[in-house]
C-alpha positions in Angstrom: -2.6 44.0 3.9 -2.9 47.4 2.2 -0.5 50.0 3.7 -2.1 52.7 5.8 -0.8 55.8 4.0 -1.2 56.9 0.4 -0.3 60.1 -1.2 -2.3 62.1 -3.7 -2.4 62.3 -6.7 -1.4 58.6 -6.5 -4.7 57.6 -4.7 -6.3 56.5 -8.0 -3.3 54.2 -8.7 -3.7 52.6 -5.3 -7.4 52.2 -5.7 -7.0 50.5 -9.0 -5.4 47.6 -7.2 -8.5 47.2 -4.9 -11.9 45.7 -5.4 -14.3 48.7 -5.5 -15.5 49.9 -2.2 -13.1 47.7 -0.2 -9.5 47.6 1.1 -9.0 44.1 -0.4 -6.4 43.7 -3.2 -7.7 42.3 -6.5 -6.3 38.8 -6.7 -6.2 35.7 -8.9 -8.4 33.7 -6.5 -11.1 36.4 -6.6 -11.2 36.3 -2.8 -12.8 39.4 -1.4 -12.6 38.6 2.3 -9.5 40.3 3.8 -8.8 37.7 6.4 -9.2 34.8 4.0 -7.0 36.5 1.5 -4.3 36.9 4.2 -4.6 33.1 4.9 -4.5 32.4 1.2 -1.3 34.4 0.8 0.3 32.4 3.7 -0.9 29.1 2.3 0.7 29.7 -1.1 3.8 31.3 0.4 4.4 28.0 2.4 3.7 25.9 -0.7 6.2 28.0 -2.7 8.8 27.9 0.0 8.7 24.1 0.0 9.7 24.2 -3.7 13.2 24.8 -5.0 13.9 28.5 -5.6 14.3 29.7 -9.2 17.9 30.3 -10.2 17.4 34.0 -10.5 15.9 34.3 -7.0 19.2 33.0 -5.6 21.1 35.9 -7.1 22.0 38.6 -4.6 20.9 41.4 -6.8 17.7 43.6 -7.0 16.5 41.4 -9.9 17.0 38.4 -7.6 15.0 40.1 -4.9 12.1 40.8 -7.4 12.3 37.1 -8.4 11.8 36.0 -4.8 8.7 38.1 -4.5 7.4 36.7 -7.7 8.1 33.1 -6.5 6.1 33.7 -3.3 3.1 35.6 -4.6 2.7 34.4 -8.2 -0.3 32.3 -7.3 -2.2 35.3 -5.8 -1.3 38.5 -7.5 -0.7 39.5 -11.2 1.8 42.1 -9.9 4.0 39.5 -8.1 7.6 40.5 -8.6 6.8 44.0 -9.8 7.9 47.2 -8.1 5.4 49.4 -6.3 4.2 52.4 -8.4 2.6 54.6 -5.8 3.9 56.2 -2.6 2.9 54.8 0.7 4.4 54.8 4.2 4.1 53.9 7.9 2.6 56.5 10.2 3.8 60.0 9.2 6.9 58.8 7.4 6.8 57.8 3.7 8.6 54.9 2.3 10.8 55.5 -0.8 8.9 57.2 -3.7 8.6 54.8 -6.7 11.2 56.6 -8.8 13.8 56.2 -6.0 13.1 52.5 -5.2 15.4 51.0 -7.8 18.5 53.2 -7.1 17.9 52.8 -3.4 17.8 49.0 -3.7 20.7 48.9 -6.1 22.7 50.8 -3.5 22.0 48.2 -0.8 23.1 45.3 -3.0 26.2 47.3 -3.9 27.0 47.5 -0.2 26.5 43.8 0.2 28.8 43.1 -2.8 31.5 45.4 -1.4 31.5 43.4 1.8 31.9 40.2 -0.1 28.3 39.2 0.7 29.3 39.0 4.4 31.1 35.7 3.9 33.7 34.5 6.4 32.0 36.3 9.3 30.9 34.9 12.7 27.1 34.7 13.4 27.2 37.9 15.5 29.3 39.7 12.9 26.9 38.7 10.2 23.9 39.9 12.1 25.5 43.2 12.8 26.4 43.8 9.2 23.2 42.6 7.6 20.7 44.4 9.9 21.3 47.9 8.6 20.9 46.7 5.0 17.7 44.9 6.0 16.3 48.2 7.5 17.3 50.1 4.4 15.5 47.6 2.2 12.5 48.0 4.5 12.6 51.7 4.1 12.6 51.3 0.3 9.5 49.0 0.6 9.6 48.0 -3.0 6.3 46.0 -3.2 2.7 46.7 -2.7 2.4 43.8 -0.3 4.7 41.1 0.9 7.8 43.1 1.7 8.5 41.4 5.0 8.1 37.9 3.8 10.3 38.6 0.8 13.0 40.1 3.1 12.9 37.1 5.4 13.3 34.6 2.6 16.0 36.7 1.1 17.8 36.9 4.4 17.8 33.1 4.6 19.4 33.0 1.2 22.1 35.5 2.1 22.8 33.7 5.3 23.1 30.3 3.6 25.5 31.7 1.0 27.5 33.2 3.8 27.7 29.8 5.6 25.0 30.3 8.2 21.5 29.0 8.9 18.9 31.6 9.7 15.4 30.6 10.6 12.8 33.3 11.2 9.6 31.7 12.2 6.0 32.9 12.8 6.9 33.1 16.5 9.3 35.9 15.5 6.6 37.8 13.6 5.9 40.5 16.2 9.5 40.9 17.0 10.2 41.4 13.3 7.5 44.1 12.9 8.8 45.9 15.9 12.4 45.7 14.9 11.5 46.9 11.4 9.4 49.8 12.8 12.2 51.0 15.1 14.8 50.6 12.3 12.6 52.7 10.0 11.3 55.4 12.4 14.3 55.8 14.7 17.1 54.4 12.5 18.1 52.2 15.4 19.4 48.8 14.2 19.9 47.2 17.6 16.5 45.4 17.7 17.0 43.9 14.3 20.5 42.8 15.2 19.3 41.1 18.3 16.5 39.3 16.5 18.8 38.0 13.8 21.4 36.8 16.4 18.6 34.8 18.0 17.5 33.4 14.7 20.9 32.2 13.5 21.5 28.5 13.7 18.3 27.4 15.3 18.0 23.7 15.6 15.3 23.3 12.9 12.9 25.3 10.9 9.5 25.3 12.4 7.5 26.2 9.3 6.1 22.7 8.8 4.9 22.4 12.4 3.2 25.8 12.0 1.3 24.8 8.9 0.5 21.1 9.4 -1.0 19.1 6.5 -4.6 19.1 8.0 -4.5 22.9 8.3 -3.2 23.3 4.8 -5.9 21.0 3.4 -8.6 22.8 5.3 -7.5 26.2 4.1 -7.2 25.0 0.5 -10.8 23.7 0.7 -12.0 27.0 2.1 -10.3 28.9 -0.7 -11.9 26.7 -3.3 -15.3 27.2 -1.7 -15.0 31.0 -1.9 -13.7 30.9 -5.4 -16.6 28.6 -6.5 -19.1 30.9 -4.8 -17.8 34.0 -6.7 -17.8 32.0 -10.0 -21.5 31.1 -9.4 -22.4 34.7 -8.8 -20.7 35.8 -12.0 -22.5 33.1 -14.0 -26.0 33.9 -12.5 -26.3 37.7 -12.0 -30.0 37.8 -12.8 -30.8 35.1 -10.3 -29.0 37.0 -7.6 -30.8 40.2 -8.5 -34.2 38.3 -8.3 -33.3 37.2 -4.8 -32.6 40.7 -3.7 -35.9 41.9 -5.1 
């Protein structure tokens, strides 16, 4: 959810994305419970991953990367597919400042193009070449939320276009966070390389098993309940006030 570090005088920009007095991002569902919003994000991410990707999202450019984020988060946030406009970071180290994000990202895609998009490489060679680029993209951290999920879907696209199958699942989540942390803080690409080697050419994607139909229906129902509750409160503010008195 919201990153842990903001830099003044950008604090007001950051706070404008939140419901007042909370650390919950304003969202299209009007969900104000942080854990439920996280679940809603995952629910809609899975639904969108099941759909064909837009043509632009398959382009290995920064515009394509933005399109992936929009595809994944369009159901939840008005800023889906838009670049972060305040500075944040992890621990004491800041991610790229907003004015540096685009040139930083363009540089990574230029590297990828110069290497022929890593086509014609073995699985291990592919992992070794793409991992430093992944860590640089993570250091740019172009979005307010959803950077890791966008990177992982983008990685799958790059791998497919290079002739490989790469499946990063929920079971890899903690390994991904740790590899990203080490890559960002220590500039050590080895953990990311090893994770990607493990993930290449798995037998099958496990995403459907992790989000079975019954779970998806249950979560969808819960989201609708919360949305309806907020709508009722908006329509009947006087009644709510009477109850409080």
